[in-house]
C-alpha positions as CSV (number, residue, x, y, z in Angstrom):
1,M,12.0,-3.8,16.1
2,V,13.7,-5.8,13.8
3,T,15.1,-4.5,10.7
4,V,16.6,-5.8,7.8
5,M,17.4,-5.1,3.9
6,Q,18.9,-6.6,0.9
7,A,20.1,-5.0,-2.5
8,A,18.1,-6.1,-5.5
9,R,19.5,-6.0,-9.4
10,C,16.5,-5.0,-10.1
11,T,14.0,-1.9,-10.1
12,P,11.3,-0.9,-7.3
13,D,9.1,-1.2,-9.4
14,A,9.5,-4.9,-9.9
15,V,10.2,-5.9,-6.2
16,L,6.4,-4.4,-5.9
17,R,5.0,-6.0,-8.3
18,V,6.1,-9.4,-6.8
19,L,4.9,-7.8,-3.0
20,A,1.7,-7.3,-5.5
21,D,1.4,-11.0,-6.6
22,G,-0.3,-12.5,-3.8
23,W,0.0,-16.0,-4.8
24,S,3.6,-15.6,-4.3
25,Y,3.8,-15.1,-1.7
26,S,4.9,-18.6,-0.4
27,T,7.0,-18.4,-2.8
28,W,9.2,-15.5,-0.6
29,V,8.0,-15.9,2.8
30,V,10.2,-18.1,5.7
31,G,7.8,-20.7,7.0
32,T,4.6,-20.1,4.9
33,A,3.9,-23.8,3.5
34,R,1.1,-22.7,0.9
35,I,-1.6,-20.5,0.1
36,R,-5.1,-21.4,0.4
37,A,-6.5,-18.2,-1.1
38,V,-5.9,-14.6,-1.8
39,D,-8.1,-12.0,-1.9
40,A,-9.6,-10.5,-5.3
41,A,-8.6,-6.8,-4.9
42,W,-4.8,-7.7,-3.3
43,P,-2.8,-6.5,-2.2
44,E,-5.4,-3.7,-1.3
45,P,-5.5,-2.7,2.5
46,G,-7.6,-5.1,4.2
47,T,-8.0,-7.3,1.9
48,R,-6.4,-11.0,2.6
49,I,-4.3,-13.6,1.8
50,L,-5.7,-17.7,3.7
51,H,-2.0,-18.8,4.2
52,S,-0.2,-22.3,6.1
53,V,2.4,-21.7,7.7
54,G,5.0,-24.9,9.5
55,L,5.9,-28.3,7.9
56,W,3.2,-31.1,6.5
57,P,1.8,-32.9,8.8
58,A,2.0,-29.5,11.4
59,L,0.8,-27.4,9.4
60,L,-1.4,-24.3,10.9
61,D,-3.2,-22.0,9.1
62,D,-3.7,-18.3,9.3
63,E,-4.1,-15.3,7.4
64,T,-1.6,-12.3,6.5
65,V,-4.1,-8.6,6.3
66,V,-3.1,-5.4,3.6
67,R,-3.1,-2.9,6.2
68,A,-2.0,-0.2,4.0
69,W,0.0,-0.1,0.6
70,D,1.5,2.1,-1.7
71,P,2.5,1.3,-4.9
72,E,5.2,3.0,-5.3
73,R,7.2,2.0,-1.8
74,S,5.7,-0.1,0.8
75,I,3.5,-2.5,2.2
76,E,2.0,-2.9,5.1
77,L,0.8,-6.1,6.9
78,Q,-0.2,-7.8,9.4
79,A,0.7,-11.1,9.7
80,R,-0.9,-13.7,11.9
81,G,1.1,-17.4,12.9
82,W,-1.1,-18.0,16.1
83,P,-0.9,-20.0,18.8
84,A,2.1,-17.5,18.4
85,G,0.3,-14.4,17.8
86,E,0.7,-11.8,15.2
87,A,3.6,-9.4,13.6
88,R,3.1,-5.9,12.0
89,V,5.2,-6.3,9.0
90,L,6.7,-3.5,6.7
91,I,8.4,-3.8,3.3
92,E,10.0,-0.4,1.5
93,V,11.3,-0.3,-1.8
94,K,14.2,2.5,-2.6
95,P,15.7,3.6,-5.5
96,V,19.6,3.3,-5.0
97,A,21.4,6.3,-5.6
98,S,23.6,5.5,-8.0
99,G,20.3,4.3,-10.2
100,E,21.8,0.2,-10.7
101,G,18.5,-1.6,-8.8
102,C,17.5,-1.2,-5.7
103,M,17.4,-1.7,-1.6
104,I,15.0,-3.0,0.1
105,R,14.2,-2.8,3.6
106,V,11.5,-5.2,5.9
107,T,10.7,-4.2,9.8
108,E,8.6,-6.7,11.8
109,D,8.3,-7.0,15.3
110,A,5.3,-9.2,16.9
111,D,2.6,-7.4,17.3
112,K,-0.4,-8.9,19.4
113,G,-0.4,-12.1,21.2
114,P,2.0,-14.4,23.7
115,G,5.3,-13.9,21.0
116,R,5.5,-10.3,22.4
117,L,6.5,-11.7,26.0
118,V,9.1,-13.3,24.2
119,P,11.9,-11.1,25.4
120,Q,13.4,-8.4,22.4
121,P,16.7,-10.7,21.8
122,V,15.0,-13.7,21.4
123,R,12.7,-12.3,18.7
124,S,15.2,-10.4,16.9
125,A,17.3,-13.8,16.9
126,V,15.2,-14.8,15.3
127,I,12.7,-12.7,13.0
128,G,16.4,-11.4,12.1
129,P,18.1,-14.4,10.2
130,R,14.4,-15.6,9.1
131,N,14.1,-12.1,7.2
132,T,17.3,-11.8,5.3
133,E,16.5,-15.4,3.9
134,T,13.3,-13.5,2.3
135,L,14.3,-10.6,1.7
136,R,17.5,-12.8,-0.6
137,R,14.0,-14.7,-1.9
138,L,12.1,-11.9,-2.4
139,A,15.0,-9.9,-4.2
140,A,15.9,-13.0,-6.2
141,L,12.1,-13.1,-7.1
142,A,11.9,-9.9,-8.4
143,E,15.4,-10.1,-10.3
144,R,14.0,-13.2,-12.0
145,R,10.4,-11.9,-13.1
146,S,12.1,-8.3,-13.8
147,P,12.7,-7.6,-18.4
148,E,15.0,-4.3,-17.0
149,Q,16.6,-6.8,-14.7
150,L,20.2,-4.6,-13.8
151,S,24.0,-6.4,-14.5
152,G,26.5,-6.7,-11.8
């Protein structure tokens, strides 16, 4: 498993609102080129985002499915990216002790398919930097959308 953390100058609720907006997924998830559809009940468990990954014209259509949703704390996803395989992704959001913002943590690893055959250090070298940028984008989006954005 690869874990990355990012501080945000907004409340946890602001981040969770972005996570609950399936149409924003391509804005903050590195590698997602476009959203094709979002189930109306997103982010309830079992709902899906149909997305494309890659760069035009080499786009692959796939999906991400919600495994678990806690509207106060976290979302767990099964992200498909075949032919590489699938990954389990857990995004957790917690307030910081000082009450000044929140901390976002993502934990991800290959779960199914050929990606599991890649040695863990190599997977970490790819997943870590990708998720660092993903969380930077997620935090920036939540801060921009948040009426309760904190100074700092």
